[in-house]
C-alpha positions as CSV (number, residue, x, y, z in Angstrom):
1,K,-40.9,35.3,-69.9
2,A,-40.0,36.2,-73.5
3,S,-39.9,39.9,-72.6
4,A,-37.7,39.2,-69.6
5,L,-35.3,37.1,-71.6
6,A,-35.2,39.7,-74.3
7,A,-34.5,42.4,-71.7
8,C,-31.7,40.3,-70.3
9,D,-30.3,39.6,-73.8
10,H,-30.5,43.4,-74.5
11,A,-28.7,44.2,-71.3
12,C,-25.9,41.7,-72.0
13,T,-25.6,43.1,-75.6
14,A,-25.4,46.7,-74.3
15,S,-22.9,45.7,-71.6
16,R,-20.7,44.0,-74.2
17,R,-20.7,47.2,-76.3
18,R,-19.6,49.3,-73.4
19,T,-16.9,47.1,-72.0
20,S,-13.2,47.5,-72.8
21,R,-11.1,45.0,-74.7
22,A,-10.0,43.6,-71.3
23,D,-13.5,42.2,-71.1
24,A,-13.3,40.5,-74.5
25,E,-13.6,37.0,-72.9
26,M,-17.2,37.9,-71.8
27,S,-18.3,39.2,-75.3
28,D,-19.1,35.7,-76.7
29,M,-22.1,34.9,-74.7
30,H,-24.3,32.1,-76.1
31,A,-28.0,31.6,-75.6
32,E,-27.2,29.3,-72.7
33,D,-25.2,32.0,-71.0
34,V,-28.0,34.5,-71.5
35,Y,-30.5,32.1,-70.0
36,T,-28.3,31.5,-67.0
37,M,-28.0,35.3,-66.6
38,Y,-31.8,35.6,-66.7
39,R,-32.2,32.8,-64.1
40,L,-29.6,34.4,-61.9
41,L,-31.5,37.8,-62.0
42,C,-34.8,36.0,-61.2
43,H,-33.1,34.2,-58.3
44,L,-31.6,37.4,-56.9
45,A,-34.9,39.3,-57.3
46,H,-36.8,36.6,-55.4
47,H,-34.1,36.5,-52.7
48,M,-34.6,40.2,-52.1
49,Q,-38.3,39.9,-52.3
50,K,-38.3,37.2,-49.6
51,K,-36.1,39.3,-47.4
52,G,-38.3,42.3,-48.0
53,T,-35.5,44.5,-49.2
54,E,-34.7,46.5,-52.3
55,E,-30.9,46.3,-51.9
56,F,-28.4,43.5,-51.4
57,G,-24.7,43.3,-50.7
58,A,-22.0,41.0,-52.0
59,R,-22.5,38.6,-49.1
60,D,-26.3,38.4,-49.9
61,A,-25.5,37.5,-53.5
62,V,-23.0,34.8,-52.5
63,D,-25.6,33.4,-50.1
64,A,-28.3,33.4,-52.7
65,C,-26.1,31.6,-55.2
66,N,-24.5,29.3,-52.7
67,D,-26.2,26.1,-53.9
68,R,-26.0,26.9,-57.6
69,T,-22.5,26.8,-59.2
70,N,-23.7,28.2,-62.5
71,F,-25.3,31.1,-60.7
72,S,-22.1,31.8,-58.7
73,D,-20.0,31.7,-61.9
74,A,-22.4,34.0,-63.6
75,W,-22.4,36.5,-60.7
76,K,-18.6,36.6,-60.6
77,S,-18.5,37.3,-64.3
78,L,-21.2,40.0,-64.1
79,L,-20.0,41.8,-61.0
80,P,-17.1,43.8,-62.6
81,I,-19.5,45.0,-65.3
82,I,-22.1,46.0,-62.8
83,E,-19.6,47.9,-60.7
84,R,-18.5,49.9,-63.8
85,G,-22.1,50.8,-64.4
86,H,-22.4,48.9,-67.7
87,F,-25.2,46.6,-66.8
88,F,-28.5,48.4,-66.6
89,L,-30.6,45.7,-65.0
90,I,-28.6,45.9,-61.8
91,R,-27.2,49.2,-60.4
92,C,-24.4,49.6,-57.9
93,S,-24.0,52.3,-55.3
94,Q,-21.7,53.0,-52.4
95,R,-22.5,53.0,-48.7
96,Y,-20.3,54.0,-45.8
97,S,-20.2,51.7,-42.7
98,S,-18.4,52.7,-39.5
99,R,-17.3,49.1,-39.2
100,S,-16.4,48.1,-42.7
101,G,-15.8,51.5,-44.4
102,I,-17.1,51.9,-48.0
103,L,-19.3,49.0,-49.2
104,S,-20.9,48.3,-52.5
105,V,-24.7,47.7,-52.6
106,Y,-26.8,46.5,-55.5
107,H,-30.3,47.0,-56.6
108,F,-32.6,46.7,-59.6
109,P,-33.2,50.0,-61.5
110,H,-36.9,50.0,-60.4
111,L,-38.9,48.0,-57.9
112,V,-41.2,46.9,-60.7
113,V,-38.3,45.1,-62.3
114,Q,-37.5,43.3,-59.1
115,H,-41.2,42.2,-58.7
116,C,-41.4,41.1,-62.3
117,L,-38.2,39.0,-62.2
118,A,-39.1,37.6,-58.7
119,S,-42.4,36.4,-60.2
120,Y,-40.6,34.6,-62.9
121,E,-38.6,32.7,-60.3
122,V,-41.9,31.4,-59.0
123,L,-43.4,30.7,-62.4
124,D,-40.4,28.9,-63.7
125,T,-40.4,26.4,-60.8
126,W,-44.2,26.3,-60.2
127,G,-45.3,22.9,-59.0
128,E,-41.8,21.7,-58.5
129,P,-40.2,20.9,-55.1
130,C,-37.7,23.7,-55.5
131,C,-40.5,26.3,-56.0
132,P,-40.3,29.0,-53.3
133,I,-44.1,29.2,-53.2
134,D,-46.0,26.1,-52.2
135,S,-49.4,27.3,-53.3
136,A,-51.2,30.4,-54.7
137,N,-52.4,31.0,-51.1
138,S,-48.9,32.0,-50.2
139,L,-48.9,34.7,-52.8
140,V,-51.9,36.5,-51.3
141,S,-51.2,35.7,-47.6
142,Q,-47.6,36.8,-47.4
143,S,-47.2,40.6,-47.7
144,N,-43.7,40.3,-49.4
145,Y,-45.3,38.3,-52.2
146,Q,-48.5,40.3,-52.8
147,A,-46.6,42.7,-55.2
148,L,-45.9,39.7,-57.5
149,V,-49.5,38.9,-58.1
150,P,-50.1,41.0,-61.2
151,F,-47.0,39.5,-63.0
152,F,-47.8,36.0,-61.8
153,A,-51.4,36.3,-62.8
154,E,-50.7,37.3,-66.4
155,Q,-48.1,34.6,-67.0
156,A,-49.4,31.6,-65.1
157,S,-50.5,28.8,-67.4
158,Q,-51.1,26.0,-64.9
159,S,-54.5,25.7,-63.1
160,I,-54.7,27.9,-60.0
161,D,-56.8,26.5,-57.1
162,M,-57.2,28.6,-53.9
163,H,-58.8,27.7,-50.6
164,L,-58.7,30.5,-48.1
165,E,-59.4,30.2,-44.4
166,R,-59.2,33.9,-43.7
167,L,-59.2,37.0,-45.9
168,S,-58.0,40.5,-45.0
169,V,-58.5,43.5,-47.2
170,S,-55.0,43.3,-48.6
171,E,-55.4,39.6,-49.3
172,A,-58.8,40.3,-50.9
173,A,-57.0,42.8,-53.2
174,A,-54.4,40.3,-54.1
175,V,-57.1,37.6,-54.9
176,A,-59.0,40.2,-56.9
177,G,-55.8,40.8,-58.9
178,L,-55.5,37.1,-59.7
179,L,-59.2,36.9,-60.6
180,T,-59.1,39.8,-63.0
181,K,-55.7,39.1,-64.7
182,S,-55.3,35.3,-64.7
183,A,-56.8,33.0,-67.2
184,A,-55.6,30.0,-65.1
185,F,-57.7,30.7,-62.0
186,T,-60.2,27.8,-61.9
187,T,-61.2,27.2,-58.2
188,L,-61.8,29.6,-55.3
189,S,-63.1,28.7,-51.9
190,F,-63.3,30.9,-48.9
191,E,-65.8,29.0,-46.8
192,G,-65.4,30.0,-43.1
193,A,-63.1,32.9,-44.0
194,G,-65.5,35.5,-42.6
195,I,-65.8,37.2,-45.9
196,G,-69.3,38.6,-45.1
197,Q,-67.9,40.4,-42.1
198,G,-65.6,42.8,-44.0
199,V,-67.4,45.1,-46.5
200,A,-64.2,46.3,-48.2
201,A,-62.9,42.8,-48.8
202,Y,-66.3,41.6,-49.9
203,K,-66.7,44.4,-52.4
204,K,-63.2,43.8,-53.9
205,L,-64.0,40.1,-54.5
206,T,-67.5,40.6,-55.9
207,D,-66.2,43.3,-58.4
208,A,-63.4,40.9,-59.5
209,L,-65.7,37.9,-59.8
210,A,-68.0,39.9,-62.1
211,L,-65.1,40.3,-64.5
212,N,-63.7,36.8,-64.3
213,K,-64.6,34.4,-67.1
214,T,-62.4,31.3,-66.2
215,L,-63.5,30.4,-62.7
216,K,-65.2,26.9,-62.7
217,H,-65.7,26.3,-59.0
218,L,-66.7,28.8,-56.4
């Protein structure tokens, strides 16, 4: 989280240096403003991850921030800077639509950035009613979230318990990622998941279990 906050702070600082005097009202960002900006980026990244897309439009951003006034205000403040190309954590490009003409679309500079920030949206609300993921099972069973596993695994501090009723090869790879990277993984159960019927999935899990040192219940 510290690295993500530092990146956001750096982006805001770089943006302030590149903006004109007309943007002077945005140059006095406090720590609270930086944190709101960071949370906004995480929120947008998760929104895109949930939809399974790498780009979003202005309408998507408004919809994602609809229930959060501070996010909406932060987005409105940030949008002019993004469109001038002065905010490196979100890029802007143009698309032509036969219906609407030229439209602006936004995306993170790399898909890895989107995955990292989306994972922080999960981590920052983990265990709370507002968390977009109800359990670690959802991380490995939903294809849109499997890319978040490496980032989630390295940062998770609360105990991770997982009880799987089925296990595909892709899900086994995601579980293996949690097992090898997370120090918080304590319980794993896949009784009745048919693990013995898939050699590839079985091998991924056994290799990961051999490296894991924190699992208490299997």
